[in-house]
Each structure stands twice: as C-alpha cells, then as structure tokens.
C-alpha positions, -999 to 999 in steps of 0.1 A, spaced: 67 448 -719 57 420 -696 50 398 -726 83 406 -742 100 398 -708 82 365 -704 93 354 -741 127 363 -732 127 342 -702 112 313 -719 138 314 -746 166 310 -718 147 281 -703 146 265 -736 184 271 -740 188 253 -705 167 224 -714 185 220 -747 219 217 -728 205 188 -706 215 159 -727 250 171 -729 254 169 -692 234 138 -688 260 120 -709 290 132 -686 301 109 -658 300 123 -622 336 135 -623 332 154 -657 301 171 -644 317 182 -612 346 196 -631 322 221 -649 323 243 -619 359 251 -625 352 255 -662 325 281 -655 346 299 -629 373 304 -656 349 318 -680 334 342 -654 368 352 -641 354 371 -611 335 395 -634 297 399 -625 290 410 -659 300 375 -674 274 357 -651 245 360 -677 265 347 -705 270 314 -686 236 312 -670 221 285 -693 252 263 -687 251 269 -649 214 262 -647 216 230 -668 244 218 -647 224 223 -614 194 205 -630 214 175 -638 233 174 -604 203 179 -583 186 148 -603 219 127 -594 224 140 -559 190 149 -545 168 127 -567 150 160 -578 150 175 -614 136 210 -617 105 215 -636 106 238 -666 84 264 -644 111 262 -617 139 271 -642 117 299 -654 114 312 -618 151 309 -615 157 328 -647 134 356 -636 150 361 -602 185 365 -620 169 394 -639 163 413 -607 127 400 -599 106 387 -572 94 353 -585 57 348 -574 56 310 -571 26 295 -554 29 274 -523 44 238 -530 59 249 -563 95 241 -551 111 273 -543 138 258 -524 150 238 -553 145 267 -576 168 289 -555 198 265 -560 202 276 -596 208 315 -591 228 307 -558 249 283 -577 255 309 -606 266 336 -580 285 312 -562 309 310 -590 322 345 -581 331 334 -546 320 348 -512 293 374 -507 261 355 -516 232 350 -493 199 330 -491 176 348 -467 151 325 -451 122 332 -428 136 316 -397 167 300 -380 152 265 -386 146 268 -422 181 284 -427 199 255 -411 175 228 -427 180 242 -463 219 248 -457 222 213 -450 198 198 -474 206 219 -503 244 221 -494 249 186 -503 243 197 -539 264 227 -537 294 207 -522 290 180 -548 295 207 -574 327 221 -557 313 252 -539 314 258 -502 283 264 -482 276 273 -446 247 283 -424 252 315 -404 226 308 -378 238 292 -345 235 255 -342 213 241 -315 226 249 -282 254 273 -296 257 309 -287 260 335 -315 294 345 -304 307 310 -307 303 308 -345 333 306 -366 323 338 -386 354 338 -408 348 303 -420 311 311 -425 314 344 -446 342 331 -467 318 303 -481 305 308 -515 270 305 -504 256 314 -469 220 305 -457 210 328 -429 181 349 -417 176 386 -420 183 394 -384 214 372 -381 229 389 -412 217 425 -400 233 421 -365 265 406 -380 268 436 -403 264 459 -374 290 441 -352 314 442 -381 312 479 -381 320 482 -345 354 462 -350 387 478 -340 407 462 -367 401 446 -402 409 412 -385 377 416 -365 355 421 -396 340 391 -411 316 402 -438 337 405 -469 310 416 -495 274 419 -500 272 409 -535 239 388 -541 209 382 -518 179 358 -525 151 364 -502 128 335 -495 93 349 -484 105 381 -498 73 397 -487 78 390 -451 112 403 -451 109 434 -473 73 444 -462 60 428 -431 93 435 -411 105 464 -432 100 488 -403 117 466 -376 151 483 -368 180 460 -357 195 477 -327 226 472 -307 225 487 -273 251 488 -245 262 521 -233 241 533 -204 228 568 -205 227 591 -174 193 582 -158 166 609 -163 144 620 -134 118 635 -158 100 599 -165 76 600 -135 71 638 -137 61 635 -174 39 606 -169 19 624 -141 14 656 -162 4 637 -193 -24 618 -173 -40 651 -164 -46 661 -200 -79 658 -218 -85 641 -254 -92 666 -281 -86 696 -260 -49 691 -249 -39 662 -273 -53 645 -302 -49 608 -315 -48 599 -352 -76 579 -366 -55 547 -371 -46 552 -333 -9 551 -340 0 588 -336 -6 613 -309 3 650 -307 -2 679 -281 -26 707 -291 -16 743 -286 -38 744 -257 -21 712 -242 13 730 -246 2 759 -226 -14 738 -199 17 718 -194 38 750 -193 15 760 -163 18 726 -147 55 725 -149 62 762 -144 84 765 -175 84 794 -201 83 783 -239 83 745 -234 91 741 -272 124 762 -269 159 745 -271 162 750 -232 135 725 -225 141 700 -254 148 671 -230 118 678 -209 95 680 -240 110 648 -254 100 629 -223 65 646 -225 61 632 -259 72 597 -247 46 598 -220 19 608 -243 26 577 -266 30 554 -236 -4 565 -221 -26 568 -252 -9 547 -280 8 518 -264 -19 494 -252 -14 469 -222 -19 434 -232 -19 443 -268 15 458 -274 30 447 -240 22 430 -208 33 437 -171 49 403 -159 68 399 -126 71 437 -121 84 442 -156 73 455 -189 75 427 -215 69 435 -250 47 415 -275 54 407 -310 27 422 -331 29 395 -359 23 364 -338 16 376 -302 48 361 -286 64 376 -257 97 390 -264 116 388 -230 149 408 -229 138 431 -258 132 468 -252 118 498 -269 145 524 -278 151 562 -271 134 562 -236 100 546 -248 104 515 -228 112 536 -196 81 557 -203 60 526 -202 75 516 -171 67 551 -155 31 544 -169 27 512 -153 45 522 -121 71 495 -121 108 501 -115 123 521 -142 153 502 -159 186 518 -168 181 535 -202 207 521 -229 222 542 -257 218 528 -291 253 521 -304 243 509 -338 212 505 -359 198 496 -393 164 488 -408 159 458 -434 150 483 -460 185 498 -457 202 466 -452 190 450 -485 194 479 -504 231 477 -499 233 445 -519 248 448 -555 220 425 -567 187 415 -551 162 389 -558 134 372 -541 107 346 -542 72 342 -524 39 328 -530 23 362 -527 38 395 -542 16 407 -571 -6 427 -546 23 449 -535 43 451 -569 43 488 -569 61 492 -536 86 465 -544 95 485 -574 97 519 -558 117 509 -527 139 480 -539 139 484 -577 124 448 -579 97 438 -604 73 409 -597 71 381 -622 44 355 -617 55 319 -625 28 297 -637 22 266 -616 35 232 -628 0 219 -627 -33 238 -630 -48 248 -596 -80 234 -587 -84 248 -553 -118 262 -546 -118 296 -529 -152 302 -516 -168 335 -508 -167 350 -474 -194 342 -446 -204 373 -429 -216 377 -395 -226 407 -372 -206 394 -339 -174 376 -332 -194 349 -312 -218 340 -339 -188 338 -364 -167 315 -343 -196 291 -334 -203 289 -371 -166 280 -379 -167 255 -351 -198 237 -368 -176 235 -401 -146 220 -383 -168 195 -365 -184 184 -400 -151 181 -417 -135 163 -388 -162 137 -387 -155 128 -422 -117 127 -416 -111 158 -438 -80 178 -425 -86 213 -414 -62 244 -409 -77 270 -389 -60 303 -393 -62 330 -368 -49 365 -368 -35 366 -332 -22 345 -305 -51 352 -283 -76 340 -308 -56 309 -316 -56 299 -278 -92 307 -276 -102 286 -306 -80 258 -291 -102 260 -259 -134 259 -280 -121 229 -299 -112 211 -265 -147 217 -253 -161 199 -283 -134 171 -276 -118 175 -310 -82 165 -309 -59 192 -325 -26 209 -327 -19 245 -317 6 264 -337 15 298 -328 52 304 -338 66 296 -304 89 267 -319 104 270 -352 113 233 -353 81 221 -339 59 243 -360 75 228 -391 68 193 -379 32 201 -370 24 221 -403 40 192 -425 14 168 -408 -15 193 -411 -28 173 -442 -32 139 -427 -65 122 -422 -84 137 -393 -58 162 -387 -72 197 -371 -45 223 -368 -50 259 -353 -21 285 -364 -16 320 -363 -11 336 -398 26 337 -397 34 304 -383 48 276 -403 58 295 -434 84 276 -456 70 244 -449 47 224 -474 15 205 -464 13 173 -481 -18 152 -484 -26 115 -491 -47 100 -518 -73 93 -491 -75 130 -482 -76 139 -520 -107 120 -523 -123 140 -493 -117 172 -511 -83 178 -499 -72 203 -471 -97 229 -460 -82 262 -449 -105 281 -428 -98 318 -418 -114 331 -388 -110 367 -398 -95 388 -427 -58 397 -421 -44 432 -423 -39 429 -460 -51 408 -490 -16 394 -495 -17 377 -462 -52 363 -470 -38 348 -502 -8 332 -485 -34 314 -463 -55 303 -492 -23 290 -509 -17 265 -478 -42 242 -496 -43 229 -533 -7 228 -539 9 211 -571 -27 207 -586 -41 189 -555 -77 195 -545 -83 219 -517 -106 246 -503 -103 277 -486 -131 300 -469 -132 331 -447 -155 337 -418 -155 373 -410 -175 397 -385 -180 434 -379 -163 429 -347 -131 419 -363 -100 439 -355 -94 451 -393 -132 463 -392 -134 479 -358 -102 501 -365 -109 511 -400 -145 508 -408 -170 538 -410 -187 548 -378 -220 536 -395 -207 501 -396 -195 500 -360 -227 515 -350 -247 489 -368 -225 461 -352 -232 475 -317 -269 480 -322 -275 444 -336 -249 424 -316 -275 404 -298 -299 399 -328 -311 364 -331 -301 363 -368 -265 371 -369 -257 361 -405 -253 390 -430 -257 387 -470 -223 385 -488 -231 414 -509 -236 453 -505 -223 476 -478 -210 450 -454 -188 431 -477 -177 465 -492 -170 477 -457 -146 447 -449 -127 451 -482 -124 490 -477 -114 484 -441 -87 459 -452 -74 485 -480 -74 513 -456 -51 492 -432 -30 483 -463 -25 518 -472 -16 528 -437 11 502 -434 25 511 -468 26 548 -456 42 538 -426 69 519 -444 75 549 -466 78 572 -437 103 549 -421 123 547 -453 123 586 -454 135 590 -419 159 560 -424 176 578 -455 190 604 -432 205 580 -410 217 557 -438 237 586 -455 254 594 -421 259 558 -412 276 550 -445 299 581 -441 310 571 -408 315 534 -414 334 544 -446 356 565 -425 362 539 -399 373 515 -425 398 540 -439 413 546 -405 415 508 -399 434 502 -431 456 533 -430 493 529 -423 499 567 -416 474 588 -398 496 620 -396 474 641 -423 443 631 -402 458 640 -367 471 673 -382 436 683 -396 418 675 -362 446 697 -344 439 725 -368 402 723 -366 399 721 -329 421 750 -325 402 771 -350 369 761 -334 380 772 -300 398 803 -309 369 815 -331 340 801 -311 326 781 -340 316 749 -324 287 740 -302 308 722 -276 327 753 -268 321 770 -235 325 806 -241 333 813 -205 362 789 -205 397 803 -208 424 792 -232 444 780 -203 414 761 -187 409 745 -222 445 733 -225 444 719 -189 412 699 -195 419 687 -231 456 686 -239 482 690 -212 473 690 -176 511 700 -168 513 729 -192 532 759 -178 524 790 -195 551 816 -202 529 845 -208 492 854 -203 474 835 -233 444 856 -229 461 887 -241 472 873 -274 456 879 -307 434 852 -323 461 843 -347 487 840 -319 464 820 -299 458 798 -328 496 792 -331 502 786 -296 474 761 -292 487 741 -321 523 741 -307 510 728 -272 492 699 -290 522 690 -312 546 692 -283 523 671 -261 519 645 -289 557 643 -292 558 635 -253 533 609 -257 552 594 -288 583 591 -267 565 568 -243 556 546 -274 587 546 -295 581 517 -316 564 526 -349 540 497 -349 530 504 -314 525 543 -322 504 535 -353 482 511 -334 478 538 -306 469 565 -331 444 542 -348 428 531 -315 425 568 -303 410 579 -334 385 549 -338 375 553 -302 367 590 -308 347 581 -339 328 554 -322 318 576 -292 307 604 -314 287 581 -337 268 564 -305 259 598 -294 246 606 -329 226 575 -332 209 581 -298 204 618 -309 187 608 -341 163 583 -323 154 612 -299 150 636 -327 126 614 -346 103 612 -314 103 650 -311 98 660 -347 72 635 -353 48 655 -329 56 689 -347 31 683 -374 5 701 -353 23 735 -362 16 726 -399 54 717 -402 66 690 -424 82 666 -396 104 649 -419 118 681 -433 123 691 -396 140 659 -389 164 663 -418 173 697 -409 180 690 -372 198 658 -383 222 677 -405 229 702 -376 235 673 -353 259 657 -378 280 688 -381 282 689 -342 290 653 -340 321 659 -365 334 688 -343 330 666 -311 349 638 -327 377 661 -337 381 673 -300 378 637 -288 406 628 -312 429 656 -297 421 645 -261 428 608 -267 460 615 -285 474 642 -262 456 634 -229 459 597 -226 481 580 -198 505 555 -211 511 528 -183 543 504 -191 538 470 -178 564 445 -164 561 421 -193 570 448 -217 534 456 -230 518 490 -224 483 499 -212 466 531 -224 440 548 -203 419 572 -226 404 603 -210 
C-alpha cells in the first residue's frame, strides 16, 4: 500500500515538473492571472482542489523562483503532494519545510478564508507570514499573521481582517483562544472565525502529541470561596503511604485506600464520605492528596513572593499569571501555607486534540513522526509519509556513552566540549531541563569557555542564537524544545572540521525527541555528528527503570570507574525506561481524549445552540418550550433545581412575577390546573415586559440576550462541574470501577440538569428582569 501511495505521489510530482516550462514562458502578469483562472475552475468546491493541484503547485514553484529566489526541489514537491493527501510529511531538518508548505497553503487559499498554517511559536508565525506572504500576495491571495505584533495587545488585533484572509499564519494557542472567545460572543458581528477548513501544522508532533493534553482555558467568573482547603490539607498530611493512600508507579496518580476513607471520616466526624452529601468535601480531599504527594515543589511549581508560580514542564520556564484549574491551584496554596487566591470558574475550555479534529482537512510536517505513526492515525486519522532527503545524509550518529553517576557523565561531556572547542568545531549541547542547562552553563563558565545559553525564554533571541550555533568556535547550550523551526547553517571551514557536533546530556522522554536533537546536525547532506551521554541517575531512568538498576546506581555511585559498557542490561534498561515513559505519555493522551470526548460533544451542542439563537429572527417557539418545560418540572417535581418544600406561590414570586396577586389558593389546585395557571402567569408577565419594549427590533434583541445569558450561565457552571467531576472520578478506580465510565455517566446527568437550569433561567430573564428607560431614549435591562 505504501509503495503504491509513493508511486502515485511521484506521478503527481512528475506532472508538476512537466508543467514548469509552460509557466516559465509566461510574463509576470500572465502568471499572476493564473490564480483567478484556478479560482474559476475550483468554483468554491473543495472536491475540485485535487484536479487543479498540479497546476497550482507548478505556479507556486515558478512564482517562488521569481519572487523569493527559491525553487522547490522535487522532494519538496513530493512532501507537498503527500500533505494534501491527508498525511504528516516527515521531512528532515533543513529540507525546507517552510517553502514546501506554500504549495498546499496556496492550493487551499483558492477557496477563500479558513486556511491556517500553525507554527511552533509567535515569532515563527510572524516571520513566515511576512517572508512567505510576499509570495502569496504576488499571486493575488491575502495573507495575515494572527499573533499580536511586538508591543500589541491581543485584543487590539483586527480579527475580522485577519480571519477574512485566504491564508492565516498563527500558533495553536492563539487559534484556540480566538475560537473560545468567538463562542462567548453575544452576536454574529462579534464572531470572527468564519470557518475551519484546512490546517497545516508545522512541527506537528509538538502540537498534536507533546502539548495534546494541554487544555486552553478561559476563566473569569469568581467562585464562592471554599473554606475546605486548609481543613482538607491538614487531614491529608496525617495520612500514611500505602495504608491510607497509594501512589502509582509513574508518580502521576494517587488515590485513597478504604482504610484511608474510614480514617478521614473519623477525623472529620462525617458519615459516608463518598455519599452525595459530602461530594464537595471529598473533592477537596482529592485535591489536597494530589497537591501534597503528586505535585512537587521546584519541579511542578515554585513559591515566589508568597505566591505559587507554575513551571512549564517542557522547558522549565516560570508561568506567571497561569493557574491550575478546578481548585488545584488553591490546594497547592493551602499546602504551602500562602494566601489562598480567589478560585475562578472555567468559562470555556478545549484541548488541542479536540480543536484540530474540528477541521475539515488536516495535514502536518515535522522532522520526526514515524515513531508515533500509530497514534497519529488513531487519533487524527493522519498517516505519516517519509520524504527522502534532497541529498543523502552523511551525519554520524554515534552509540551512547554510559555512566553510573550524573557527575561522571557531565565531566565526560565537558571534556568532549573542550576538545571540540579547541579545534574551533561548533558544539550544540542539549539538556532535558532548564535546571540542567543552567548548571551546564556554570560548568562552562568555570572552564572559561564562551557560550550561548538557550532555554526558551525569548523566541526572537533563541532563533538568532540557534541560527549562529554552527559558526566556528560556537558553543551553545539549549533545552530540547528551544529553537525549533530555525535551521543551523555551517560554513565550509566548519564542514572540514566535521560539521556541527550535537551532544545530548541525557536521553529525552521519548525516542522521537532524541531524533529531533540528532537532526540539528547534518542538514542538506552536510557533515555532522551526534552522540548521547547517559547515566543511571538520569530522570528517565530513575523514574522508570527496575529497582535492581536503581539499587546498582546507588551502590556504585562513588566507584572510581564510572564508565559502563554500551551493551547488555544497562543499555537495555535505559531503552526500556524510555519506552515505558513513552507508553505512559501515550496512555495519558488517550485518557485525556476519552475524557475530552464527553466535553466535546456537550460543547458542540451548546455552541451550535448559541449560534442558532444568535441568528434567529423569531424566538417565540423556544420561549414557549421553556415556559412549558419549567412549568412541568415544577408541578411534577422532575428537576434537580426544585425545592420540594417551596410552594407554587413562592416559586412565582421568586422567579416570575414578584407583584403577582393570587385570586385563589394555588396549592389546592390539581396538577393540571396548576400547570395551566403557571403558564398563564408567565405569558401575562411576558406581555407586561413586552409593553415596556414595544419596538420589535428592541424586543427581539432583548429576547436573544436573555436566552444567551441563560445558556452562558448554565454552560459556565457545566464546564466547571465537568472539571470537578474529572478530579473526583479519577480517584474511584480504587473500588474497581472504570473512572471514565463513571465520568461519562455523571457528565450525562449533569448535562440534563444544566438544560433544566438553563430553561428556568430563560424564564427568569424574560419575566423577572427590570427594564429601565434612559433619558436619551435607550433602555437598560437588569437581569435577575
């Protein structure tokens, strides 16, 4: 199948190359007119794109040569053909992915707006939108960068102009937040994203795998402050490991044992802690458990100026202003005994997994994807196609050097750096964490070796540093994620020295990232070399290796001979540890996807409803349905929001008409009569409010606002509820219950309850709002 696929793609490449002479003979004006010709052929139908692909790609190749001075190689055209067929093109570092992307982006740009190129960071998005935008504009397409310009606030961007462009360069987070804010709009005029047609992901593995679990969250509605945080923290600190709670082998999950539940019930003097009555208290205990025994100070967060500040797991950066959701941040504050901040409700949230699966068509490109091709296919329905290099790779990938201790390993790498630096050969030292990059920098300073430290703190600066990392005598220390998307160029003098040396100071969390690091050297057939120095004290080993390996490392940490042979149990232990961690990460992403599927279905239903409400010109049928359902729910005691001790008259006063004067005892009426009376009161009150807003446009706007406000309030509570449900149900596996099944069941119940609450709030907003005329003729409305 793969061979047939490759042959088909190569056939298309030949068609593109055969068209080249035709466009080479055209004048600039004639070539530019071809865009309109292709638009006419496509005629707004996505199914016609493949039929014009050879022409479109050939036009881009010729235009790129004239405008940018760059003509795509046949392998770049091959990569572009593969991407259009729903693949992730694996193209090695330095093979020109930026230019390759212009072909599918131009093709989809013929359809109009809704086409996005997602880059690794804001600097690259702005850079590529400018550099490649020259080509698109010359060909008659519009292009924009969605990221804020230097010094510009996100809210100051002209979003209509940006998202009406044929091609938009942006980042995954920028697009995600703009999507969420679009679905908080009160009118269609406040929405800017018209369509999600095509997305091409640069560094697709980083977006779809490494950050797949990262939720984008908009918070802003304060929650009533809980007084359980300190109490829960004090109780959890008294528990004993294994007896009262247990921690998973990967140190990422914790749960209470039956004995621990009983002990906490005794401490707190409560009966049946797992009952519905104590749900909120139990949730806080679960948060306190995770805060105390899973979240580690100086690894997951730091305490700075009496505040808990999160740390980015990818590069070790501090994340000021960011907070964990669903009360987790407050639980950390209680643990560290700092002032507990106001807990914010989650107003809207989405994961990258859900965001990119919404596109009509998805494609990607990266230097490394084959190692995770199964997951790409299962989750995103994307195959991986390996594109051959333009020139054969001659980089030397040396076997690992194994050591017992970290200290011996680092000293050995230092000797390698000193030797290379003395000859002028450039060295790129890769570390797995911010702390290690700083430590290594200090070691180099002691040796008086000038170097650059690159740890993902500045995207603009890191691109400049990485670009110069191949110069004579350059020594660069970088974290594994820093500088992606920027090529390292070397001179002829460096080529004679053997090219760039990439030195890894530890194995990363998976083989794919190791391969990315190796790919920094030896681009476009240049010489280069890569080697990893690893020890039994590396993080990936200590957290995942068998106890016998950890025991050996402890017993021999101070041996005179620290070198291990590159074979047998130690090499296998390191490889096995890396595989275990890779599988854990894959399972975690799959779990996130399973939990996220529930919220995705509910989110799409709510957002679809919001859009229908915003576009509706008549909401009478919807209002009538809400009136009927609320009346039935109350009279028949069918909904959770009902207080069974509340009389019908009290319900009317609190929710519909505070001035209602009953003519008879409503409680003595039959259910059928109560139902009829209740609906009459609602309709009468609605007529009264309508008289205060006589103009039809004014009335429709009021109805729409009242209904949207109710939907948004209900959804904010539901999103918040789902976050809390996830925390609680994940701890139920101790009772041999499938936590995801429990979550799905509880989430469905919560969704039904949300719908009932929304209908009641619609009734309250329409009948119980205060209309206040203003002196200038406008009207203010105060909703209950």
